[in-house]
N, C-alpha and C positions, 0 to 999 in steps of 0.2 A: 397460745402457749400449750393449751390442752392437747394439741395434736403432736407435740414434740416428744421425743424420746431423750431422756437424760441418763447419761452413763457417768457414774461417780466412782472413782477408785478410793478405797479406804473409807467406805461409808458405814462402817460398823460402829464408829464412835467419833467423838470430837467434832471437828469442823465438817468432815465428810458426812457424818450422821445429820448434822444440822442442815447441810445442803440438801440431802435426800428428803428430810422432813419438809423443808420449805417447798421444794418442787412438787412433792406428793400432795401437799395441801392445796396446790394450785391446779390439781387435776392432771398433772403430767404423768406419763409412764416413766418410772424411775427404775434403773438397773444398777444395783450395787455390785462392785467387784472388790472383794476383800477376803482376808483369811477367815473372817468370822461373819456370821449372818448379820445383816442389818436388822435391828429390832423393830423397824417399822413394817407392819404386816403387809401392807400393800406394795412394798418395794420388792422387786424380784432380785434375789440374792444369788450371785454366782461366786462360789468359794474358790479363791485362787491366791497363792502367794506370788505377788507380782515381782518379787525379787528373784524368782527362779529363772534360770536361763531359757527354759522352754515355756515360760508362762504365756506368752502371747499366742503361739500356735495352739496351745491347749485351750486358751480362753476363746479364741475365735471359733473353734468347733462348736462351742455352746452359744456364742454371741450372734454369729451371722444369721442363724435361723430365726432369731427374734427380730431382726431388722427388716426382713422382707426383701424382695428382689429389686424394687425400684428405690432410688435414693429418697430420703426423707429428711426432715429437719431434726438434726441430732445435736445435742449439746454435750460435749465430752469434757468432763472436769477431772483433771489430773491432780488428785489430792493426797494419795497415799504417800506416807513419809515415815521415817524413823529418825531418832535423835541419838546417835551413838556418841560416846564419850571417848575421844581420841585426840591425838596431837601430832605435830611434825616429828616429835621424838619418841612417841609411843603409838605406833601405827600398826594395825593388823590389815594386811592387804585384802583379806577376805571381807572385812568390814567396809573398807573403802569401795571395793568392787560391788558389794551388795547395795550400798547406799547409792552409788552411781547408776546401777541398773534400775533401782526402784524409782529414782527421781528423773532419770534422763533416758536411758536406753529403752526401757519398757514403754514410756510415753511416746518416744519417737517411733517405735515399731507399731504401737497401737494406732497412732495417727496415720501412718502409711497404709495400714490395713483398712481403716474406717473412713478415710477421706473419700474414697470412691462411693461410699454409701451416703455421703452428706450433701444434701441439697443446699441451694442458696438460702441464707437465713440461719444456717447452722453456726455453731461456735466451738472453739477449743479454749478452755480456760485452764491455765496452769496456776496452782496454788503454791506460790513461792514463799518468801519470807523477807523480813527486814535484812536477813543475812544473805539475801540474793545480791546485796550491794556492799556489804561490809563484812569484816572478819572479827571474830572473837576468839579468845584462847580456848583450847581443849574441845573444839567442835570441828576439827579439820574436815572430816568426811561430809558432814552436813553442810558446812559453808561452801565447800567445793561443789557439791551436788546442786545446791540452790543457785550458785552463780552459773553453773552450766545449764540449768533449767531456763534461766533468763535468756541465755544465748540461743537455746533451742526454740523458745517462743519467737524471738526476733527473726531467726532464720526461717521458721515456718511461715511467718507473715509474708515474707518475700516470695516464698515458693507457692503460696496460695493466691498470688496476685490475680485479681479479677474474678475470683470464684464466688465472692460474696459470703465468705466464711470468716467470721469475726474471731480473732485470736489475740489473747492478751494474758498478762500475768497479774494476779492479785497477790500482794505481798503483805500478809498480816504481821503485826508486831507480836506482843506477848498475849497469847490467847489462853484462857483458862480451860485446858483440855487434859485428858489423861496422859498425854505425852509430856507436857510441861510440868504438870502438877507434882509428880514425884521428885523432880529436880528442885522445885521450890520448897517442898515439904522437908527435904533433906537438909536444907540450909535456910532457916528463917531470916537470917541476916541478908542473904542473897535476894530473898523475896522482897524484903524492904527496899533494897537497892533497885530492883526491877520496877517496883511501883513508883519509886521516886523519879525514875527516868521518863515516866509517862505524864503528859500534861494534865490528863484527867484524874490521875492518882489511883488508877484501878487497872485490872486486867480486862482484856476484850472478851466478850462472850462469843461463843461459836456462832450463835444466831446472827450476830452482827456481820460476821464475815459471809454467812450464807445469804443474807440480804444483798450484800454487795455483789456476790457471784451471780445471783439470780438477775439482778439489774444488768450486769455486764453482758449476759447472754443476749439481751435485747437492745444493746447500745453499740451499734457498729461504729460509732464515732470513736470508740475506745480501741479499735483495731490497732494492734502494735503497742499498746500502752502498758506501762508498769504502774499499777494502781496501789499506792502505799496506803495501808489501812492499819494505823498504829496508834491512834488517839493522840497524835502529836508527840512523838518520841524524841527525847533530847538527842541532839547530834553531838557525838564526841569521838 
């Protein structure tokens, strides 16, 4: 693992930060791509808003020189996300487009650019959500994007047939991050409902998802899998 390069989007906080910390602790070279700097000093931070239409070309100008001429083992983790509040009757097309670009368009373009640099043993991990498979009210853009991300993963698996690149989606449930926390703090009753939906009666820690992602990068048997990581969430 020490010879691997790990590229994590959205690694400035939450799940992405936990992923960056875990791989860095294993001696890997970690590159963060986010709007803010990753607070882990040994992580190489590339500052970029991945929802920008020109994000990938601008990013590649900085990223390609760091990868070298020959293909190497690269683990690309698509983690960057946003959680807008919208619905079928209260929809801003700019929000929907930005969310789809962040979760689907940019990952697809980044894959296309980096796959030629990825040797056998590399991986692409999409960080999806429980909402990659189900819908909830007032999260239309997020639910739509996470469903599309799952389709992107499955299509990518087919297109990478025979290359030895492991591609899968890890789908967390309710994780105690800076993205979810404001939603819960604004409505204590909703937080209680969320906890009651989980078999273990608690939120997931970002480090737990990071452990799963790190394992997934070295588990080719998971190629094409949707890995639900939700502490046993109630189905309803």
